[in-house]
C-alpha positions, 0 to 999 in steps of 0.5 A, a space after each residue: 324379853 329384854 329390859 330395854 323394851 320398857 325403857 324406849 318411850 317413857 313419854 308415852 308411857 307416863 301419859 298413859 298412865 296419867 290418862 288412865 289414872 284421870 279416867 279411873 278418877 272419874 269412874 270412882 267419882 261418879 260410883 260414890 255419888 250413885 251410892 250416896 243417892 241410893 243407887 245402884 252401883 255403875 263401876 266401870 270396870 273396865 277404865 279400872 282394868 286399863 289403869 293395869 293392862 298397859 300396852 307397851 310399844 316396842 318397834 314400829 316395823 315389829 308385828 310381835 303382839 304383847 306380854 304382860 310383864 308379870 306373867 314372863 317375871 312369873 314363867 321365868 321364876 317357874 322355870 328357875 323353881 323347876 330347873 333347881 327341882 330337876 338338878 336336885 332329882 339328879 343329885 339323888 339318882 346320881 348318888 343312888 346309881 354310884 355302884 350301877 356306875 361301877 359295874 358300867 366301867 367293868 369293876 366287878 362287884 363280888 355279890 354279883 358274881 357270886 349271885 351269877 354263879 349261884 343262878 347258873 348253879 340252881 339252873 343246870 343242876 337238874 339237866 346235870 342230875 340227869 345227866 349224872 342218872 344215866 348208870 340208875 335209868 339204863 338199869 331201871 329201864 330197857 335198853 331199846 329204850 336207849 334213854 341216853 339219847 332219847 333224854 337230850 333229844 327230848 331235853 333240847 327241842 322243849 329247850 329249843 322252844 322255849 327259847 324261839 318264845 322268849 327272844 320274840 317277848 324279851 322286852 315283856 320278861 320280869 327275869 326275877 319272878 321267872 327265876 323264883 317260879 321256875 327254881 319252885 317248880 324245880 324242887 318238885 319235880 326233882 322229887 316226883 322222879 325218883 318217887 314215881 319209879 318207887 310205885 308200883 307203875 317203876 320201871 315199865 313203859 308209863 313210868 319211862 313216858 311220864 319220867 320224858 314229859 317231866 324231862 320236857 317241863 324241865 327243859 321248858 323252865 330251864 329255857 327260861 331261867 337260862 335265858 333269865 340269868 344270861 340277860 341278866 349277866 349281860 346286863 351287869 357286864 360280859 364279865 359276869 357271863 364267866 362267871 355264869 359258865 364258872 357256875 355251869 361248871 361247878 354244879 356239874 361237878 357238885 353233881 358226881 360229887 354228890 353221885 359219887 356220895 350216894 353210890 357208895 352209900 347204897 347198893 348198886 346191884 341189879 338184884 337189890 333194886 329197892 337200895 338202888 331206887 332209895 340211893 336215887 331218891 337220896 341224891 335227887 332230893 340232895 340237888 332238890 336241896 341245892 335248888 332249895 338254897 339257891 332259892 333263898 341266896 337268890 331273895 337276899 341278893 335281890 334286896 341289894 340296889 345295885 341288883 335289884 335296880 337291874 332285874 327289875 328295870 323297866 322293858 326296854 324302849 326304843 324311840 325312831 332317833 335310836 335312843 334307849 329310853 330307860 337307861 340300863 345303868 341310870 335309871 330315872 324314877 323322876 323322869 315322868 316327873 321332869 316331863 310334866 314340869 318341862 311341858 308346863 313350862 313350855 304350856 307357859 311360855 308359848 301362848 303366842 307361838 301361832 302369832 309369830 309365824 311371819 316375824 322377823 326376830 330380833 336379837 332379844 326375840 331369839 334369846 326369849 325363844 331359846 328355851 321355847 321347844 316349837 316345830 313351827 316358830 321359824 317356819 318363814 321367819 328370817 334369822 339373824 346370827 344368833 338363829 344359831 342359838 335357837 337351832 342348839 336349844 329347838 327339838 325339831 321332829 321336822 329334820 331330816 334323818 340320814 341313818 344308814 342301813 345298820 342304824 337303821 335296823 338297830 331302831 326298828 329291829 333289834 333282833 336282827 341287828 343284835 343277832 347280825 352283830 353277835 353272828 361270829 359268836 353265836 355261829 361258833 357256840 352252835 357249832 361246837 354244841 353240836 359237835 359234843 352233844 353228837 358225841 357226848 354222853 351218846 356216842 360215848 358211853 356205848 364204848 364197852 369196858 372190859 375193866 370197869 362196871 357198867 354203871 360205874 364205867 358211865 359215871 366216870 365218863 359223865 364225871 371226867 367230863 363235867 370237871 373238864 368242862 368247868 376246868 375249861 369255863 373257869 380258865 378265862 376269868 384266870 388267865 384273861 383278867 382285864 381282857 388280856 391275851 384274849 384270842 382273836 376270832 380266828 383262833 377260836 374258830 380254828 379249835 373249833 374246827 379242830 375239835 372235830 377229829 375226836 369224832 373219828 376218835 370215839 368213832 374208832 373205839 366203838 367200832 374196832 379195839 383201837 383207841 378202847 383202852 380206859 386211859 386212852 378214852 378218857 384222855 381224849 374225853 378230858 380234852 374233849 370236854 375241856 376245849 367245849 368248856 373254854 370256848 363256850 366261856 370265850 363266845 359267851 363273854 366276847 358278844 355282848 361287846 358287839 353290841 350297843 349297852 342297851 342290847 346287851 339283855 337281849 344278846 345274853 338271851 341270843 347266845 344262849 338260844 345258839 347254844 341250845 340250838 346246837 345242842 338240840 342239832 348234836 342230839 339229833 344227830 345223835 339220836 339217828 347214830 346210835 339208832 341206825 346202829 340197831 
């Protein structure tokens, strides 16, 4: 209420004060006389209170309710104090989020990049460990089991089922706990599998079934860990997905080098099975030690504020207006306190809102109502030119919201919205991995070599593919820095489709004597693995840029799911192809 309202009729104010003073004086004199006579004092509190409850007329045509000046002053002071507190909280949050703002501006944090590489190495270590041990499993188990084809099928089936569950409950996941528990299981299972073959049942059908069961359990945890790692990387920025791909490639190279050391150190002769089994124990335990190093590194990196704030963030909640209540890079710990303060202010300022529905607002009333968040104040009011200020400051939930179909899906079906926006990259990822797992390892290792012993031949094929795939995954971070020279979606799809020609080459090499020389096979496999690594890295890194920041976590999970769906389809086609030959 403006100051001029208190100066309209000073004569009436003075007269009212004088009359109240006389009334109070008479009441007090009567009270004193009653006390002197020994009677019970009879104080007229109503008359005394009239001295303070002064009705101040504003306008004869104004029917607004009376307002006490002292309460208004207190409310204004409370508003000022709360505003100061909010400003202090915002300053503290800005200081705490400097590193997060740097990440949001596409500045690569070396510590976060190292974290993503280590997590990816630990995540894919068991899979590459099983893959590099195919020469060992082909010796331990009879050839009729076709473990080179059954292993990918079992593994990819379980990991795909896991990803379906993860997408369903993506907003309830605690990524740091999933990673820690999953890596702990890795350490245990990587020790159990080789020790299983040292027991009396080693090499039997029971041992084979138990081995596949452990493969399936590992795949379940792999799906959970992989989804969490890709979701975290997407939250930090698309460039960190490239570091994840580098870690995946390095995992294959490290496992290959470790397997090479064990093959050179221990006997590979089928007649010396004991030495062969001990060598496999050393190999698996080395991979287990690598996972332990990843756990320790992850625990240390969790203490960094820039990592902890993102990993331990609150679940994303989407309001009907499409806003994210918890911003990914500006986590406000005092948000609830601010809302409570605002509600208190609203309660103090809105004591007489229901009485003003039919009032005619003037300039001063408009200024007083600027701080109110009411939906019912202006239902029947005749507002003047200053109503523009009210419309800017009021939150009208009853206003008409016009949104198109895409925005509707974004708000009420974020999974469908994110899937549609990233479909061109997720479909590409599914396609290339379907082709990759159809050819490798099941079909390629069936090609015979006349110059290289079988176990070394299988190991050589796995090594060539892993190394070339690792180079392909690393190349984008080197040649596409600062988003330079990025190929279009058309060219990425063109390369993906051209890769299908390798299926023809490997089938010809499998059935005929053409293209079956070791050098030719290695050349084809190098190009095949390199193209797989390059396209997968580009697809994963470009997909998050197609959606708003608040959906990048979900994009990472969807892309990882698309990858594993492709691996599952490829393993199914390969299983059908291999068993149809016999």
